[in-house]
VEXMI-366834 format. One record per residue (C-alpha): residue number from 1; residue in three letters; x, y, z. Coordinates in nm, 4 decimals. Layout:
// VEXMI-366834
<site resi="NUM" resn="ALA" u="X" v="Y" w="Z"/>
...
//
This chain:
// VEXMI-366834
<site resi="1" resn="MET" u="0.0085" v="0.4475" w="-2.6121"/>
<site resi="2" resn="ASN" u="0.0917" v="0.3080" w="-2.2314"/>
<site resi="3" resn="PRO" u="0.4218" v="0.4175" w="-2.1926"/>
<site resi="4" resn="ASN" u="0.6897" v="0.2135" w="-2.0109"/>
<site resi="5" resn="ILE" u="0.7226" v="0.2837" w="-1.6375"/>
<site resi="6" resn="VAL" u="1.0753" v="0.3186" w="-1.4893"/>
<site resi="7" resn="LEU" u="1.1234" v="0.3223" w="-1.1012"/>
<site resi="8" resn="VAL" u="1.4595" v="0.4594" w="-0.9598"/>
<site resi="9" resn="GLY" u="1.5536" v="0.5586" w="-0.6157"/>
<site resi="10" resn="MET" u="1.7924" v="0.4607" w="-0.3081"/>
<site resi="11" resn="PRO" u="1.7897" v="0.1608" w="-0.1580"/>
<site resi="12" resn="ALA" u="1.4698" v="0.0727" w="0.0493"/>
<site resi="13" resn="SER" u="1.2940" v="0.3906" w="-0.1568"/>
<site resi="14" resn="GLY" u="1.0034" v="0.0687" w="-0.2177"/>
<site resi="15" resn="LYS" u="1.0858" v="0.0306" w="-0.6018"/>
<site resi="16" resn="THR" u="1.0502" v="-0.3138" w="-0.6033"/>
<site resi="17" resn="THR" u="0.7349" v="-0.3294" w="-0.4074"/>
<site resi="18" resn="ILE" u="0.6031" v="-0.0366" w="-0.5610"/>
<site resi="19" resn="GLY" u="0.6981" v="-0.2526" w="-0.9245"/>
<site resi="20" resn="GLU" u="0.4893" v="-0.5194" w="-0.7797"/>
<site resi="21" resn="LEU" u="0.1937" v="-0.3194" w="-0.7032"/>
<site resi="22" resn="LEU" u="0.1692" v="-0.1774" w="-1.0202"/>
<site resi="23" resn="SER" u="0.2098" v="-0.5192" w="-1.2035"/>
<site resi="24" resn="GLN" u="-0.0957" v="-0.5754" w="-1.0144"/>
<site resi="25" resn="LYS" u="-0.3012" v="-0.2909" w="-1.1616"/>
<site resi="26" resn="LEU" u="-0.1530" v="-0.2862" w="-1.4905"/>
<site resi="27" resn="PRO" u="-0.1519" v="-0.7089" w="-1.6078"/>
<site resi="28" resn="GLU" u="-0.0788" v="-0.6133" w="-1.9466"/>
<site resi="29" resn="TYR" u="0.3008" v="-0.5032" w="-1.8439"/>
<site resi="30" resn="THR" u="0.5750" v="-0.6847" w="-1.7822"/>
<site resi="31" resn="LEU" u="0.7633" v="-0.6464" w="-1.4319"/>
<site resi="32" resn="ILE" u="1.1212" v="-0.6514" w="-1.4561"/>
<site resi="33" resn="ASP" u="1.3562" v="-0.5911" w="-1.1263"/>
<site resi="34" resn="THR" u="1.7106" v="-0.5396" w="-1.2872"/>
<site resi="35" resn="ASP" u="1.8643" v="-0.6980" w="-0.9807"/>
<site resi="36" resn="ALA" u="1.6860" v="-0.9917" w="-0.9894"/>
<site resi="37" resn="VAL" u="1.7585" v="-1.0376" w="-1.3870"/>
<site resi="38" resn="ILE" u="2.1025" v="-1.0166" w="-1.3030"/>
<site resi="39" resn="GLU" u="2.0891" v="-1.2765" w="-0.9549"/>
<site resi="40" resn="LYS" u="1.9302" v="-1.5048" w="-1.2054"/>
<site resi="41" resn="THR" u="2.1392" v="-1.4741" w="-1.5106"/>
<site resi="42" resn="SER" u="2.4885" v="-1.4652" w="-1.2574"/>
<site resi="43" resn="GLY" u="2.3544" v="-1.7639" w="-1.0167"/>
<site resi="44" resn="LEU" u="2.4360" v="-1.5056" w="-0.7204"/>
<site resi="45" resn="LYS" u="2.3071" v="-1.2581" w="-0.5193"/>
<site resi="46" resn="ILE" u="2.4187" v="-0.9164" w="-0.5537"/>
<site resi="47" resn="TYR" u="2.6175" v="-0.9236" w="-0.2007"/>
<site resi="48" resn="GLU" u="2.7885" v="-1.2385" w="-0.3604"/>
<site resi="49" resn="ILE" u="2.8741" v="-1.0401" w="-0.6937"/>
<site resi="50" resn="PHE" u="3.0207" v="-0.7286" w="-0.4681"/>
<site resi="51" resn="ALA" u="3.2108" v="-0.9574" w="-0.2758"/>
<site resi="52" resn="LYS" u="3.3405" v="-1.2022" w="-0.5005"/>
<site resi="53" resn="TYR" u="3.3579" v="-0.9938" w="-0.8000"/>
<site resi="54" resn="SER" u="3.3610" v="-0.6028" w="-0.6905"/>
<site resi="55" resn="GLU" u="3.1140" v="-0.3387" w="-0.7603"/>
<site resi="56" resn="ASP" u="3.2609" v="-0.2462" w="-1.0754"/>
<site resi="57" resn="TYR" u="3.1814" v="-0.6066" w="-1.2444"/>
<site resi="58" resn="PHE" u="2.8158" v="-0.5575" w="-1.0809"/>
<site resi="59" resn="ARG" u="2.8015" v="-0.1884" w="-1.2313"/>
<site resi="60" resn="LYS" u="2.8968" v="-0.3441" w="-1.5646"/>
<site resi="61" resn="LEU" u="2.6445" v="-0.6562" w="-1.5384"/>
<site resi="62" resn="GLU" u="2.3666" v="-0.3825" w="-1.4268"/>
<site resi="63" resn="TYR" u="2.4516" v="-0.1727" w="-1.7564"/>
<site resi="64" resn="ASP" u="2.3979" v="-0.4895" w="-1.9851"/>
<site resi="65" resn="THR" u="2.0891" v="-0.5637" w="-1.8349"/>
<site resi="66" resn="ILE" u="1.9509" v="-0.2453" w="-1.8637"/>
<site resi="67" resn="LYS" u="2.0222" v="-0.2340" w="-2.2206"/>
<site resi="68" resn="LEU" u="1.9081" v="-0.5475" w="-2.2664"/>
<site resi="69" resn="VAL" u="1.5526" v="-0.5006" w="-2.0832"/>
<site resi="70" resn="CYS" u="1.4797" v="-0.1463" w="-2.2438"/>
<site resi="71" resn="ASN" u="1.3331" v="-0.2560" w="-2.5826"/>
<site resi="72" resn="GLY" u="0.9195" v="-0.2990" w="-2.6458"/>
<site resi="73" resn="LYS" u="0.6682" v="-0.1581" w="-2.4712"/>
<site resi="74" resn="ASN" u="0.4021" v="-0.2331" w="-2.1420"/>
<site resi="75" resn="LYS" u="0.7101" v="-0.2733" w="-1.9125"/>
<site resi="76" resn="ILE" u="0.7450" v="-0.1578" w="-1.5419"/>
<site resi="77" resn="ILE" u="1.1576" v="-0.1809" w="-1.4827"/>
<site resi="78" resn="SER" u="1.2809" v="-0.1898" w="-1.1346"/>
<site resi="79" resn="ILE" u="1.6371" v="-0.0661" w="-1.1481"/>
<site resi="80" resn="GLY" u="1.9421" v="-0.0804" w="-0.8334"/>
<site resi="81" resn="GLY" u="1.9512" v="0.2291" w="-0.6248"/>
<site resi="82" resn="GLY" u="2.2808" v="0.3153" w="-0.8025"/>
<site resi="83" resn="ALA" u="2.2085" v="0.2475" w="-1.1972"/>
<site resi="84" resn="PHE" u="2.0916" v="0.5721" w="-1.2511"/>
<site resi="85" resn="GLU" u="2.4524" v="0.6838" w="-1.1779"/>
<site resi="86" resn="ASN" u="2.5783" v="0.6096" w="-1.5172"/>
<site resi="87" resn="PRO" u="2.5275" v="0.8507" w="-1.7777"/>
<site resi="88" resn="ASP" u="2.4488" v="0.5666" w="-2.0272"/>
<site resi="89" resn="ASN" u="2.1950" v="0.4089" w="-1.7998"/>
<site resi="90" resn="ARG" u="2.0076" v="0.7388" w="-1.7287"/>
<site resi="91" resn="SER" u="1.9812" v="0.8274" w="-2.0935"/>
<site resi="92" resn="THR" u="1.8604" v="0.4817" w="-2.2157"/>
<site resi="93" resn="LEU" u="1.6235" v="0.4702" w="-1.9223"/>
<site resi="94" resn="LEU" u="1.4819" v="0.8187" w="-1.9647"/>
<site resi="95" resn="ASN" u="1.4215" v="0.7909" w="-2.3146"/>
<site resi="96" resn="PHE" u="1.2642" v="0.4390" w="-2.2861"/>
<site resi="97" resn="GLY" u="0.9617" v="0.5210" w="-2.0344"/>
<site resi="98" resn="CYS" u="0.8249" v="0.7853" w="-1.7738"/>
<site resi="99" resn="VAL" u="1.0887" v="0.7782" w="-1.5260"/>
<site resi="100" resn="PHE" u="0.9767" v="0.8025" w="-1.1348"/>
<site resi="101" resn="TYR" u="1.2177" v="0.8709" w="-0.8617"/>
<site resi="102" resn="LEU" u="1.0715" v="0.7368" w="-0.5811"/>
<site resi="103" resn="LYS" u="1.2082" v="1.0006" w="-0.3016"/>
<site resi="104" resn="SER" u="1.2299" v="0.9035" w="0.0833"/>
<site resi="105" resn="ASP" u="1.4024" v="1.0855" w="0.3458"/>
<site resi="106" resn="LEU" u="1.6988" v="0.9366" w="0.5333"/>
<site resi="107" resn="ASP" u="1.5437" v="0.8449" w="0.8660"/>
<site resi="108" resn="VAL" u="1.2324" v="0.6461" w="0.6381"/>
<site resi="109" resn="LEU" u="1.4997" v="0.4715" w="0.4330"/>
<site resi="110" resn="TYR" u="1.7557" v="0.3916" w="0.7435"/>
<site resi="111" resn="TYR" u="1.4504" v="0.2772" w="0.9147"/>
<site resi="112" resn="ARG" u="1.3194" v="0.0253" w="0.6117"/>
<site resi="113" resn="ILE" u="1.6988" v="-0.1288" w="0.5837"/>
<site resi="114" resn="SER" u="1.7995" v="-0.1362" w="0.9524"/>
<site resi="115" resn="GLN" u="1.7266" v="-0.4970" w="0.9631"/>
<site resi="116" resn="ASP" u="1.8585" v="-0.5898" w="0.5848"/>
<site resi="117" resn="SER" u="2.2223" v="-0.7411" w="0.5846"/>
<site resi="118" resn="THR" u="2.1920" v="-0.8251" w="0.2100"/>
<site resi="119" resn="ARG" u="2.2715" v="-0.4430" w="0.0979"/>
<site resi="120" resn="PRO" u="2.6269" v="-0.4335" w="0.0449"/>
<site resi="121" resn="LEU" u="2.7111" v="-0.1152" w="0.0055"/>
<site resi="122" resn="LEU" u="2.5812" v="-0.0481" w="0.3786"/>
<site resi="123" resn="GLN" u="2.7308" v="-0.3421" w="0.5440"/>
<site resi="124" resn="THR" u="2.9559" v="-0.1069" w="0.7646"/>
<site resi="125" resn="ASP" u="2.9997" v="0.0354" w="1.1018"/>
<site resi="126" resn="ASN" u="2.7504" v="0.3357" w="1.0134"/>
<site resi="127" resn="PRO" u="2.5079" v="0.2219" w="0.7611"/>
<site resi="128" resn="ARG" u="2.3470" v="0.5753" w="0.8017"/>
<site resi="129" resn="LYS" u="2.6115" v="0.7846" w="0.7658"/>
<site resi="130" resn="VAL" u="2.7057" v="0.5637" w="0.4236"/>
<site resi="131" resn="LEU" u="2.3315" v="0.6163" w="0.3578"/>
<site resi="132" resn="ASP" u="2.3283" v="0.9666" w="0.4126"/>
<site resi="133" resn="ASN" u="2.6404" v="1.0306" w="0.1870"/>
<site resi="134" resn="LEU" u="2.4779" v="0.7815" w="-0.0967"/>
<site resi="135" resn="LEU" u="2.1570" v="0.9924" w="-0.1072"/>
<site resi="136" resn="LYS" u="2.3659" v="1.3571" w="-0.1188"/>
<site resi="137" resn="LYS" u="2.5822" v="1.2016" w="-0.3956"/>
<site resi="138" resn="ARG" u="2.2852" v="1.0129" w="-0.5920"/>
<site resi="139" resn="GLU" u="2.0198" v="1.3021" w="-0.5399"/>
<site resi="140" resn="GLU" u="2.1053" v="1.5293" w="-0.8410"/>
<site resi="141" resn="ASN" u="2.1124" v="1.2658" w="-1.0941"/>
<site resi="142" resn="TYR" u="1.7623" v="1.1267" w="-0.9369"/>
<site resi="143" resn="GLN" u="1.6344" v="1.4704" w="-0.9446"/>
<site resi="144" resn="LYS" u="1.6370" v="1.4066" w="-1.3767"/>
<site resi="145" resn="ALA" u="1.3655" v="1.1542" w="-1.3548"/>
<site resi="146" resn="HIS" u="1.0406" v="1.2877" w="-1.5245"/>
<site resi="147" resn="PHE" u="0.8578" v="1.2427" w="-1.2024"/>
<site resi="148" resn="ILE" u="0.9586" v="1.2700" w="-0.8424"/>
<site resi="149" resn="VAL" u="0.7333" v="1.0958" w="-0.5581"/>
<site resi="150" resn="ASP" u="0.7800" v="1.1692" w="-0.1997"/>
<site resi="151" resn="THR" u="0.6865" v="0.8609" w="-0.0738"/>
<site resi="152" resn="SER" u="0.7977" v="0.9245" w="0.2909"/>
<site resi="153" resn="GLY" u="0.4316" v="1.0065" w="0.4050"/>
<site resi="154" resn="LEU" u="0.2526" v="0.8060" w="0.1238"/>
<site resi="155" resn="SER" u="0.1011" v="0.4634" w="0.1691"/>
<site resi="156" resn="GLU" u="0.1870" v="0.2106" w="-0.1192"/>
<site resi="157" resn="GLU" u="-0.0936" v="0.2477" w="-0.2488"/>
<site resi="158" resn="ASP" u="-0.0959" v="0.6178" w="-0.2942"/>
<site resi="159" resn="THR" u="0.2479" v="0.6029" w="-0.4328"/>
<site resi="160" resn="VAL" u="0.0615" v="0.3666" w="-0.7060"/>
<site resi="161" resn="LYS" u="-0.1750" v="0.6071" w="-0.7312"/>
<site resi="162" resn="PHE" u="0.0368" v="0.8708" w="-0.7942"/>
<site resi="163" resn="ILE" u="0.2280" v="0.7182" w="-1.0509"/>
<site resi="164" resn="LEU" u="-0.0672" v="0.5745" w="-1.2445"/>
<site resi="165" resn="GLY" u="-0.2313" v="0.9076" w="-1.2669"/>
<site resi="166" resn="SER" u="0.0269" v="1.0540" w="-1.3900"/>
<site resi="167" resn="ILE" u="0.0727" v="0.8196" w="-1.6540"/>
<site resi="168" resn="ASN" u="-0.2927" v="0.8882" w="-1.7507"/>
<site resi="169" resn="GLU" u="-0.2588" v="1.2448" w="-1.7900"/>
<site resi="170" resn="THR" u="0.0801" v="1.2070" w="-2.0113"/>
<site resi="171" resn="ASN" u="-0.1299" v="0.9734" w="-2.2174"/>
<site resi="172" resn="THR" u="-0.4488" v="1.2930" w="-2.2442"/>
<site resi="173" resn="GLN" u="-0.2027" v="1.5611" w="-2.3047"/>
<site resi="174" resn="SER" u="-0.2086" v="1.6856" w="-2.6426"/>
<site resi="175" resn="PRO" u="0.1137" v="1.7830" w="-2.8503"/>
<site resi="176" resn="THR" u="0.2138" v="2.1224" w="-2.8121"/>
<site resi="177" resn="LYS" u="0.2666" v="2.3108" w="-3.1391"/>
//
């Protein structure tokens, strides 16, 4: 049995990139990026949803999208950085597949996002401090993932190898009695 793969983590942790690479290695899988689904169905970019409506409105769209896409098999789902904070989302995702937390340290995350103006929660005078506070707030829930991959020192290819190896190991373990 091939389990579904769910990628969680902070903004700029590599969820979208790793999801795309996994889908190349697993052509029988369908890649779903929940932020992309939300943008397509709403006709708005994420930052536009935040600006025009609110973060609460976005989180409702996110919740509805996760419920919608978490059915079936052979899926790779990449979720927005804050989606795993919602206990209902977290429960749905943990029951749907193998959840991988793509962990990166603050310096790596900040470097990756320093030139990105599309992340609404980080459009402040001190995005590093906001990012640090988000990381501290979210870490406890991210730790509830089935697997933790510290991507800070890993190449994208090594991250994909780790995930594929973990999936293969999960598939070969016999049930305990």
